[in-house]
C-alpha positions as CSV (number, residue, x, y, z in Angstrom):
1,X,-22.4,-15.0,-6.4
2,X,-19.3,-17.2,-6.4
3,X,-16.3,-15.0,-7.2
4,X,-14.0,-17.9,-7.7
5,X,-11.4,-16.7,-5.2
6,X,-11.4,-19.8,-3.0
7,X,-7.8,-20.9,-2.5
8,X,-6.3,-17.9,-4.3
9,X,-3.5,-16.1,-2.6
10,X,-3.6,-12.3,-2.3
11,X,-1.1,-9.7,-1.2
12,X,-2.6,-6.4,0.0
13,X,0.0,-3.7,0.6
14,X,-0.5,-1.1,3.3
15,X,-3.1,-3.4,4.9
16,X,-2.6,-2.9,8.6
17,X,-5.7,-0.7,8.8
18,X,-8.2,1.3,6.8
19,X,-9.0,0.5,3.2
20,X,-6.2,-2.2,3.0
21,X,-7.4,-4.0,6.1
22,X,-11.0,-4.0,4.9
23,X,-9.9,-5.3,1.5
24,X,-7.9,-8.1,3.0
25,X,-10.8,-9.1,5.1
26,X,-13.2,-9.1,2.2
27,X,-10.9,-11.2,0.0
28,X,-10.4,-13.7,2.9
29,X,-14.1,-13.9,3.4
30,X,-14.4,-14.9,-0.3
31,X,-12.0,-17.8,0.5
32,X,-8.6,-16.2,-0.5
33,X,-5.5,-16.6,1.6
34,X,-4.4,-13.1,2.4
35,X,-1.0,-11.6,3.2
36,X,-1.1,-8.4,5.4
37,X,1.9,-6.3,4.8
38,X,2.8,-2.9,6.2
39,X,5.7,-0.9,7.6
40,X,3.8,-0.7,10.9
41,X,4.7,-4.1,12.5
42,X,2.3,-3.8,15.5
43,X,-0.8,-2.9,13.6
44,X,0.0,-5.4,10.7
45,X,0.4,-8.3,13.1
46,X,-2.7,-7.3,15.0
47,X,-4.8,-7.2,11.8
48,X,-3.5,-10.6,10.7
49,X,-4.2,-12.0,14.1
50,X,-7.8,-10.6,14.1
51,X,-8.5,-12.2,10.7
52,X,-7.2,-15.5,11.9
53,X,-9.5,-15.1,14.9
54,X,-12.4,-14.9,12.5
55,X,-11.4,-18.2,11.0
56,X,-9.8,-16.6,7.9
57,X,-6.5,-17.5,6.3
58,X,-4.0,-14.6,7.0
59,X,-0.3,-14.2,7.3
60,X,1.7,-11.1,8.1
61,X,4.9,-9.9,6.5
62,X,6.3,-6.6,7.8
63,X,8.3,-4.5,5.4
64,X,8.9,-1.3,3.5
65,X,7.2,-1.4,0.1
66,X,9.8,1.2,-1.2
67,X,12.7,-1.2,-0.7
68,X,13.4,-3.8,-3.3
69,X,14.8,-6.3,-0.8
70,X,11.8,-6.0,1.4
71,X,9.4,-6.6,-1.5
72,X,11.4,-9.6,-2.7
73,X,11.2,-11.1,0.8
74,X,7.4,-10.3,0.9
75,X,6.7,-12.3,-2.3
76,X,9.2,-15.1,-1.4
77,X,7.6,-15.5,2.0
78,X,4.1,-15.4,0.5
79,X,4.9,-18.2,-1.9
80,X,6.7,-20.2,0.8
81,X,3.8,-19.9,3.3
82,X,0.8,-20.2,1.0
83,X,2.2,-22.0,-2.0
84,X,1.7,-19.2,-4.6
85,X,0.4,-15.8,-5.3
86,X,-2.5,-14.8,-7.6
87,X,-3.7,-11.3,-6.6
88,X,-1.8,-8.1,-5.8
89,X,-3.6,-5.1,-4.4
90,X,-1.3,-2.0,-4.5
91,X,-3.0,-0.1,-1.7
92,X,0.0,1.4,0.2
93,X,0.0,5.2,0.2
94,X,0.3,8.3,2.3
95,X,-0.4,12.0,1.6
96,X,1.8,15.0,2.3
97,X,-0.6,17.8,1.4
98,X,0.7,21.3,0.8
99,X,0.4,24.0,-1.7
100,X,3.0,23.6,-4.4
101,X,5.0,26.6,-3.4
102,X,5.4,25.1,0.1
103,X,5.9,21.5,-1.0
104,X,9.5,20.2,-0.5
105,X,11.4,17.7,-2.6
106,X,11.0,15.3,0.3
107,X,7.2,15.8,0.3
108,X,7.2,14.9,-3.4
109,X,9.6,12.1,-3.3
110,X,8.0,10.4,-0.3
111,X,4.5,10.2,-1.9
112,X,6.0,9.0,-5.2
113,X,8.1,6.4,-3.5
114,X,5.3,4.9,-1.4
115,X,2.7,4.8,-4.1
116,X,4.4,4.6,-7.5
117,X,7.8,3.0,-6.7
118,X,6.1,0.6,-4.2
119,X,3.5,-0.4,-6.8
120,X,6.3,-0.9,-9.4
121,X,8.4,-3.0,-7.2
122,X,5.5,-5.2,-5.9
123,X,4.0,-5.7,-9.4
124,X,7.4,-6.6,-10.9
125,X,8.0,-9.1,-8.1
126,X,4.7,-11.0,-8.6
127,X,4.5,-10.8,-12.4
128,X,6.7,-13.8,-13.1
129,X,4.4,-15.9,-10.9
130,X,1.3,-14.6,-12.7
131,X,2.8,-15.2,-16.1
132,X,4.0,-18.7,-15.2
133,X,0.6,-19.8,-14.0
134,X,-1.3,-18.0,-16.7
135,X,-3.6,-16.1,-14.3
136,X,-3.2,-13.0,-12.2
137,X,-4.9,-9.9,-10.9
138,X,-3.3,-6.5,-10.2
139,X,-5.6,-3.9,-8.7
140,X,-4.1,-0.4,-8.0
141,X,-5.9,1.7,-5.4
142,X,-6.0,5.1,-7.1
143,X,-8.3,8.0,-6.0
144,X,-10.8,10.5,-7.3
145,X,-7.8,12.8,-6.7
146,X,-6.4,11.7,-10.0
147,X,-8.7,14.3,-11.4
148,X,-6.8,16.9,-9.4
149,X,-7.1,18.4,-5.9
150,X,-5.6,21.6,-4.6
151,X,-2.7,21.0,-2.1
152,X,-2.3,17.5,-3.6
153,X,-0.1,18.0,-6.7
154,X,2.1,15.1,-5.5
155,X,-0.8,12.8,-4.4
156,X,-2.9,13.6,-7.5
157,X,0.1,12.9,-9.8
158,X,0.9,9.6,-8.0
159,X,-2.7,8.4,-8.2
160,X,-2.9,9.4,-11.9
161,X,0.3,7.5,-12.4
162,X,-1.2,4.3,-11.0
163,X,-3.9,4.5,-13.6
164,X,-1.3,5.0,-16.4
165,X,0.6,2.0,-15.0
166,X,-2.4,-0.2,-15.0
167,X,-3.4,0.7,-18.5
168,X,0.2,0.0,-19.8
169,X,0.3,-3.3,-18.0
170,X,-3.1,-4.4,-19.2
171,X,-1.6,-4.2,-22.7
172,X,1.6,-5.9,-21.8
173,X,0.3,-8.8,-19.7
174,X,-3.2,-9.6,-21.0
175,X,-1.8,-12.3,-23.3
176,X,-0.8,-14.2,-20.1
177,X,-4.2,-14.1,-18.5
178,X,-3.3,-11.2,-16.2
179,X,-5.6,-8.3,-15.8
180,X,-4.6,-4.9,-14.4
181,X,-7.3,-2.4,-13.1
182,X,-7.7,0.5,-10.7
183,X,-10.3,1.4,-8.0
184,X,-10.6,5.1,-7.4
185,X,-12.2,5.9,-4.0
186,X,-13.9,9.1,-3.1
187,X,-14.3,10.3,0.4
188,X,-14.0,7.3,2.7
189,X,-14.6,7.1,6.5
190,X,-11.4,5.5,7.8
191,X,-9.9,5.7,11.3
192,X,-7.3,8.1,10.0
193,X,-9.8,10.4,8.4
194,X,-12.1,10.3,11.5
195,X,-9.2,11.5,13.6
196,X,-8.7,14.7,11.6
197,X,-9.8,17.8,13.6
198,X,-11.7,19.0,10.5
199,X,-13.4,15.7,9.9
200,X,-17.0,16.9,10.3
201,X,-16.4,19.8,7.8
202,X,-14.7,17.5,5.3
203,X,-17.5,15.0,5.6
204,X,-20.2,17.6,5.1
205,X,-18.5,19.1,2.1
206,X,-18.0,15.6,0.5
207,X,-21.6,14.6,1.0
208,X,-22.8,17.9,-0.4
209,X,-20.7,17.4,-3.6
210,X,-21.8,13.8,-4.3
211,X,-25.1,12.5,-5.5
212,X,-25.2,9.5,-3.1
213,X,-25.8,11.2,0.3
214,X,-23.8,9.0,2.6
215,X,-20.3,8.6,3.7
216,X,-18.2,6.0,1.8
217,X,-17.0,3.0,3.9
218,X,-13.9,0.9,3.5
219,X,-16.1,-2.0,2.7
220,X,-17.3,-0.2,-0.4
221,X,-13.7,-0.3,-1.7
222,X,-13.2,-3.9,-0.5
223,X,-16.3,-5.0,-2.5
224,X,-15.0,-3.3,-5.7
225,X,-11.6,-4.9,-5.3
226,X,-13.0,-8.3,-4.7
227,X,-15.0,-8.1,-7.9
228,X,-12.0,-7.0,-10.0
229,X,-9.9,-9.8,-8.4
230,X,-12.5,-12.4,-9.2
231,X,-13.1,-14.8,-12.1
232,X,-16.2,-12.7,-12.9
233,X,-14.0,-9.8,-14.0
234,X,-11.7,-11.8,-16.3
235,X,-12.5,-9.8,-19.4
236,X,-12.1,-6.4,-17.7
237,X,-8.6,-4.8,-17.9
238,X,-7.1,-1.3,-18.0
239,X,-10.2,0.1,-16.4
240,X,-10.8,2.6,-13.5
241,X,-13.8,1.8,-11.2
242,X,-14.7,5.0,-9.4
243,X,-16.3,4.3,-6.0
244,X,-17.2,7.9,-5.2
245,X,-21.0,8.1,-4.6
246,X,-21.2,9.6,-8.1
247,X,-18.7,12.4,-7.5
248,X,-16.1,13.0,-10.2
249,X,-15.2,16.7,-10.0
């Protein structure tokens, strides 16, 4: 199936590794020119270099997604390097899990800044380009945690906020040919998750709770994002695509 992404330019935030890197690779394999952006310069540059080594079009811009000046530079450099921007994947995020009574203001503010403020700044920066060309895709990486997880009041709230944001923007921007959707991953086997000392227990519990009896892979998310970014999904907006192996609770 031709997704119609050949020549499109995509920014994937938090794409130095994990879900973001897999998503950038998948979009590039579909013919998109991708911008790897992350606060971790070494990993981001290595990921972009690896994609170029596979014959894919990739550029790296290092920056802090919570800082307006960095986000402006990201979009300006994307347009200067690749000639435009068509797809934004708001993937950057990080947990600070604690029970609410032990959660500090900094724990709350950090998670909100990276996921919600970062998505706000990046989306606002690309939107004039999307409106001007009459075509754009915003895909927010939410989580099954938007339904609520213990020790994740901050993370669950931020992931739910990304859904509310996408639904609001779908109503604002649809008239300009811009769609806004979310992908909500379940348990995914990333490098960071595999490094947890309790990984095997977490994995076993997740598989037991979901109908599809296997571990989710970053490529599962990448495929969902590629579809929502494509011409094939042009009449889908304001939706949440759960990629959870059938697990919702």
